[in-house]
C-alpha positions as CSV (number, residue, x, y, z in Angstrom):
1,X,152.3,-5.2,279.9
2,X,149.3,-4.3,282.5
3,X,148.7,-3.8,286.3
4,X,145.8,-5.0,288.3
5,X,144.3,-2.1,291.1
6,X,143.5,-3.9,294.5
7,X,140.7,-1.2,294.7
8,X,138.6,-1.9,291.5
9,X,139.8,-5.2,290.4
10,X,140.5,-4.1,286.7
11,X,143.6,-4.1,284.6
12,X,145.1,-0.8,283.1
13,X,148.0,-0.5,280.9
14,X,151.3,-0.1,282.8
15,X,152.6,3.6,281.9
16,X,156.2,4.2,283.3
17,X,156.5,7.6,285.2
18,X,157.5,10.3,282.6
19,X,160.9,12.4,283.7
20,X,160.2,15.7,285.5
21,X,162.1,17.6,283.0
22,X,159.4,16.5,280.4
23,X,156.6,17.2,283.4
24,X,158.0,20.7,283.5
25,X,158.3,21.1,279.7
26,X,154.7,20.4,279.4
27,X,153.5,22.8,282.1
28,X,155.7,25.5,280.4
29,X,154.2,24.7,276.8
30,X,150.7,24.8,278.5
31,X,151.7,28.4,280.2
32,X,153.2,29.6,276.7
33,X,150.0,28.8,275.0
34,X,148.0,31.0,276.8
35,X,150.5,33.8,277.8
36,X,153.5,35.5,276.1
37,X,156.0,34.8,279.1
38,X,158.8,37.5,277.8
39,X,156.5,40.5,278.4
40,X,156.4,39.5,282.1
41,X,160.3,40.6,282.3
42,X,159.3,43.9,281.8
43,X,156.8,43.9,284.6
44,X,159.6,42.2,286.8
45,X,161.9,45.1,285.7
46,X,159.6,47.7,286.6
47,X,158.7,46.1,289.6
48,X,162.4,45.6,291.0
49,X,163.0,49.4,289.7
50,X,160.3,50.9,291.8
51,X,161.2,48.8,295.1
52,X,164.7,50.1,294.7
53,X,163.4,53.6,294.6
54,X,160.9,53.2,297.2
55,X,163.4,51.4,299.6
56,X,165.9,54.4,299.0
57,X,163.4,56.9,299.3
58,X,163.8,57.7,295.5
59,X,167.5,58.5,296.3
60,X,166.7,61.0,299.2
61,X,164.9,63.3,296.8
62,X,161.2,64.6,296.7
63,X,158.6,62.7,294.7
64,X,156.2,65.4,294.7
65,X,158.5,67.9,292.7
66,X,159.4,65.8,289.7
67,X,155.4,64.8,289.5
68,X,154.4,68.2,289.6
69,X,156.7,69.0,286.6
70,X,155.8,66.0,284.7
71,X,152.1,67.2,285.0
72,X,153.0,70.4,283.7
73,X,155.0,68.6,280.7
74,X,151.9,66.3,280.1
75,X,148.8,68.7,280.9
76,X,150.1,71.8,282.1
77,X,148.5,75.3,280.4
78,X,151.2,75.7,278.0
79,X,150.7,72.1,276.9
80,X,147.0,72.3,276.6
81,X,147.4,75.5,274.6
82,X,149.7,73.8,272.3
83,X,147.4,70.7,272.0
84,X,144.5,73.0,271.1
85,X,146.3,74.9,268.5
86,X,147.6,71.8,266.9
87,X,144.0,70.2,266.7
88,X,143.0,73.7,264.7
89,X,145.8,73.1,262.7
90,X,144.7,69.7,261.9
91,X,141.1,70.5,260.9
92,X,142.4,73.2,258.7
93,X,145.1,71.7,256.7
94,X,144.5,68.0,257.3
95,X,146.6,65.1,255.7
96,X,143.4,62.9,255.6
97,X,139.8,63.8,256.1
98,X,138.5,62.6,259.1
99,X,135.2,63.3,261.3
100,X,135.9,65.7,264.1
101,X,135.1,63.1,266.8
102,X,136.5,60.3,264.7
103,X,136.7,56.8,266.7
104,X,140.6,57.1,267.1
105,X,140.5,60.5,268.2
106,X,138.2,59.7,271.4
107,X,140.2,56.3,272.0
108,X,143.4,58.6,272.3
109,X,141.7,61.1,274.6
110,X,141.3,58.1,276.9
111,X,145.0,57.3,276.7
112,X,145.7,60.9,277.3
113,X,143.6,60.8,280.5
114,X,145.4,57.5,281.7
115,X,148.9,59.1,280.9
116,X,147.9,62.2,283.0
117,X,146.3,60.1,286.1
118,X,147.8,56.8,286.4
119,X,150.7,56.7,284.2
120,X,152.3,59.8,285.5
121,X,153.1,58.5,289.0
122,X,154.7,55.1,287.4
123,X,156.7,57.3,285.1
124,X,158.3,59.3,287.7
125,X,158.8,56.3,290.0
126,X,160.8,54.5,287.3
127,X,162.8,57.5,286.3
128,X,163.6,58.2,289.9
129,X,164.4,54.6,290.6
130,X,166.7,54.2,287.6
131,X,168.6,57.4,288.5
132,X,169.1,55.9,292.0
133,X,170.6,52.8,290.3
134,X,172.7,54.7,287.7
135,X,174.3,56.5,290.3
136,X,174.8,53.9,293.0
137,X,176.0,51.2,290.6
138,X,178.1,53.4,288.1
139,X,178.8,56.8,290.0
140,X,181.8,57.2,287.6
141,X,179.2,58.5,285.0
142,X,178.5,61.5,286.7
143,X,180.6,64.1,285.7
144,X,181.9,66.9,288.2
145,X,180.8,70.3,287.5
146,X,182.9,72.0,284.7
147,X,182.9,75.9,285.4
148,X,184.1,76.9,281.8
149,X,181.0,75.0,280.3
150,X,178.2,77.3,279.5
151,X,174.8,76.3,280.7
152,X,173.2,76.7,277.6
153,X,175.9,74.5,275.8
154,X,175.0,71.9,278.4
155,X,171.1,72.0,278.0
156,X,171.9,71.7,274.3
157,X,174.1,68.6,274.5
158,X,171.5,67.3,277.3
159,X,168.5,67.5,274.4
160,X,170.7,66.3,271.4
161,X,171.8,63.0,273.2
162,X,168.4,62.7,275.1
163,X,166.7,62.5,271.5
164,X,169.4,60.3,270.3
165,X,168.8,57.8,273.2
166,X,165.2,58.1,272.2
167,X,166.0,57.2,268.8
168,X,168.0,54.3,270.0
169,X,165.3,52.8,272.3
170,X,162.7,53.5,269.2
171,X,165.0,51.1,267.1
172,X,165.0,48.6,269.9
173,X,161.2,48.4,270.3
174,X,160.9,47.6,266.6
175,X,163.5,45.0,266.5
176,X,163.1,43.2,269.6
177,X,160.0,41.3,269.7
178,X,159.2,41.5,273.4
179,X,159.6,45.2,273.2
180,X,157.5,45.0,270.1
181,X,154.5,43.7,271.6
182,X,154.2,46.7,273.8
183,X,155.0,49.3,271.2
184,X,152.4,48.1,268.7
185,X,149.8,49.6,270.2
186,X,151.1,52.9,269.4
187,X,151.2,52.0,265.6
188,X,147.6,50.4,266.0
189,X,146.2,54.1,265.3
190,X,144.4,54.5,261.9
191,X,143.1,58.3,262.9
192,X,146.1,59.9,263.5
193,X,146.1,63.1,265.8
194,X,148.1,65.0,268.3
195,X,146.8,63.0,271.0
196,X,148.2,59.9,269.3
197,X,151.5,60.6,271.1
198,X,149.7,59.5,274.3
199,X,148.5,56.3,272.7
200,X,151.3,54.1,274.5
201,X,151.1,51.1,276.7
202,X,152.4,52.5,280.3
203,X,155.3,49.7,280.5
204,X,156.8,51.0,277.5
205,X,158.4,53.7,279.4
206,X,160.6,51.1,280.5
207,X,162.6,50.9,277.6
208,X,163.0,54.7,277.3
209,X,164.7,54.9,280.5
210,X,168.0,55.4,278.5
211,X,167.4,58.8,277.5
212,X,167.9,59.7,281.0
213,X,171.6,59.1,280.9
214,X,172.5,62.2,279.1
215,X,170.8,63.9,282.1
216,X,172.2,62.0,284.7
217,X,175.8,62.4,283.3
218,X,176.0,66.3,283.3
219,X,173.4,66.6,286.3
220,X,175.8,68.6,288.1
221,X,176.4,71.3,285.1
222,X,172.8,71.7,284.5
223,X,169.4,70.5,283.7
224,X,166.5,70.6,280.9
225,X,164.1,73.5,281.9
226,X,160.3,72.2,282.6
227,X,159.6,74.9,279.5
228,X,162.0,73.3,276.9
229,X,160.7,69.7,278.1
230,X,157.0,71.0,277.4
231,X,158.4,72.1,274.0
232,X,159.8,68.9,273.0
233,X,156.8,67.1,274.2
234,X,154.6,69.7,272.0
235,X,156.9,69.1,269.1
236,X,156.5,65.4,269.3
237,X,152.7,65.5,269.7
238,X,152.6,67.8,266.6
239,X,154.4,65.3,264.4
240,X,151.9,62.7,265.2
241,X,149.2,65.0,264.2
242,X,147.1,64.6,261.0
243,X,148.4,67.6,259.4
244,X,149.7,68.1,255.8
245,X,153.0,70.0,257.0
246,X,156.6,70.0,256.0
247,X,159.2,72.1,257.0
248,X,161.0,73.0,253.8
249,X,164.9,72.6,254.1
250,X,164.3,72.5,257.9
251,X,163.0,68.9,257.3
252,X,166.1,67.6,256.8
253,X,167.0,68.5,260.2
254,X,163.6,68.1,262.3
255,X,161.0,65.6,262.2
256,X,157.8,67.1,260.4
257,X,154.1,65.4,260.3
258,X,154.8,64.2,256.8
259,X,158.2,62.9,257.8
260,X,156.6,61.1,260.8
261,X,153.6,59.7,259.0
262,X,155.4,57.7,256.9
263,X,156.8,55.9,260.3
264,X,153.4,54.9,260.8
265,X,152.1,53.9,257.5
266,X,150.3,50.7,257.0
267,X,151.7,49.5,254.1
268,X,155.7,49.1,254.1
269,X,158.5,49.4,256.7
270,X,157.9,50.9,259.9
271,X,161.1,50.8,261.3
272,X,162.3,54.0,259.3
273,X,161.9,57.5,260.1
274,X,162.4,56.8,264.1
275,X,163.5,60.1,265.1
276,X,161.6,62.0,267.9
277,X,162.8,65.5,267.3
278,X,165.5,65.2,264.9
279,X,166.1,63.6,261.8
280,X,169.9,63.3,262.0
281,X,169.8,60.1,263.8
282,X,167.9,58.7,260.9
283,X,170.0,60.1,258.4
284,X,173.3,58.7,260.1
285,X,171.9,55.0,260.2
286,X,170.4,55.2,257.0
287,X,166.8,54.9,258.2
288,X,165.6,58.4,256.8
289,X,162.6,58.4,254.2
290,X,161.7,61.7,253.2
291,X,157.9,62.4,252.2
292,X,156.4,62.7,248.8
293,X,153.1,63.3,247.7
294,X,152.3,59.9,247.8
295,X,153.2,59.5,251.3
296,X,151.6,62.5,252.8
297,X,148.0,60.9,252.7
298,X,149.3,57.3,253.3
299,X,146.9,55.3,255.6
300,X,148.4,54.3,259.1
301,X,147.8,51.2,261.3
302,X,148.9,47.6,261.5
303,X,148.8,45.6,258.6
304,X,146.1,42.5,259.7
305,X,145.2,44.3,262.8
306,X,147.0,41.9,265.1
307,X,145.4,43.4,268.4
308,X,141.6,45.0,268.6
309,X,141.2,48.5,267.4
310,X,138.2,51.0,268.0
311,X,137.7,50.8,264.0
312,X,137.0,47.0,263.7
313,X,133.7,46.5,264.8
314,X,130.1,48.4,264.2
315,X,130.8,49.9,267.2
316,X,133.7,51.4,268.8
317,X,133.4,49.8,272.6
318,X,135.9,52.1,273.8
319,X,136.6,50.7,277.4
320,X,136.8,47.0,276.4
321,X,138.9,47.9,273.5
322,X,141.3,49.7,275.8
323,X,141.4,46.7,278.3
324,X,142.3,44.6,275.4
325,X,145.1,46.7,274.1
326,X,146.5,46.8,277.4
327,X,146.4,43.1,277.7
328,X,147.7,42.5,274.4
329,X,151.5,42.4,275.2
330,X,150.8,39.4,277.4
331,X,148.7,37.2,274.9
332,X,150.5,34.4,272.8
333,X,151.2,35.3,269.2
334,X,149.1,32.8,266.9
335,X,150.4,31.6,264.0
336,X,149.8,34.2,261.7
337,X,150.9,36.8,264.1
338,X,154.3,34.9,264.6
339,X,154.6,34.5,260.8
340,X,154.0,38.4,259.8
341,X,156.5,38.9,262.4
342,X,159.2,36.5,261.2
343,X,158.7,37.8,257.7
344,X,159.1,41.6,258.7
345,X,162.1,40.8,260.8
346,X,163.3,38.8,257.7
347,X,162.6,42.0,255.5
348,X,164.3,44.3,257.9
349,X,167.5,42.2,258.0
350,X,167.7,42.1,254.2
351,X,166.2,45.5,253.2
């Protein structure tokens, strides 16, 4: 069947109009072939949270004070001293020999600067906004002051439960593909160092907001002192170091560099040894793999390099690699990556 156009005087095949739903489906397919749409839900959540915090004037609180505290935690004098000591220890007792200015070290330095300047205000905004939403939506979760409860016990309880929440968020980052797209950047490091703790996507902090819940629940009874937060951050940095250090019997309680390196190893499951400071959560949920002589010097990184890394080319191209890594969660998965991810989830389910 054909129709004749009045303007051109030619015959064209007749094509019935396609249903609107079909055209929308095609449009979605085109967009999905160019970007990974689920990643934008994290962006949307972050924008909504910050908007709520801004509209409420951060719950009536002061933005500058928590901003100053976070800067102290990230790059305060005590933090810089701790990092400097750990960098020296890395050189004296390394798990793997690396040049003093290895490509990975330089790339992680860029992430350290990024976190201290641009990411820090975002983290404060997200944290204050999350606290506002939690207190307004679920006011009953904030416990009244308990006079008989010692402040030291409150601090201990907040610390332990915060570490447990971090563990839970970390597990989710490995098993929910949308979150993994942001978390895989952290696992892409092939030259581990204490600065690898800063090698994170800015939006990964959205998933770790649940670690604030213990502090919100017990806020009337006490809060973690800044010094303890600095020590906690320094401890987490140390476990990322390229250091051949275990903690002996205490390694059954605290995360050591040798223990955490297994989590970053190139070969084998990476959804094990998820603990931040304590190994108890891994042991409770059967995800603890304790180090051996074979695992101490294991190579780290992502199989197949699904995103750009500074080690892959003849020259490192640090800035362009940084941009590519930050945009990576939003690019679509290719067939090989999708197959690899599917296999990884399948292996996890049957492990």
